[in-house]
N, C-alpha and C positions, 0 to 999 in steps of 0.2 A: 504494500500500500504506500503510495507516494503522499508526501505532505507538501502542500503548496503554500506559498506566501499568500496572505489574504488579498494582496493587491492584484493577484492574477484571477481572482474570482469575478465572474461576470456581474454578479449582484453588487460587488464593491465598485466596479468600474461604472456601472449604470447609476449607482447612488451618487457618485462624484459628479457625474454629468448633470443629474437632477439638481444637486445643490448649486452648481454653476449657473444653471438656467434660472433657478429661483433668485439668486443674487442679481442676475442681469435684469430680471423682471421687476424686482422690488427696488432696484436702484432708481427707477423712474417714478416711483410713488411720491406723492407730496409728503413733506416732513411730518405732518400731523398723522398721516397713515402709518408711517414708519414707527412713530412713537407708540401708536396703538398696538402694532404687531410686537414690538420689543417688550412692552409691558406684560404681554401675555406669556 
């Protein structure tokens, strides 16, 4: 049985892309919206 680094897992790679997309999207939000999201 091979042991792989977690960075090679597809789920890891896709989650990194999801986070990048979320940062790109929320970067354009108004500051009051960002505050509302951060406080949650």
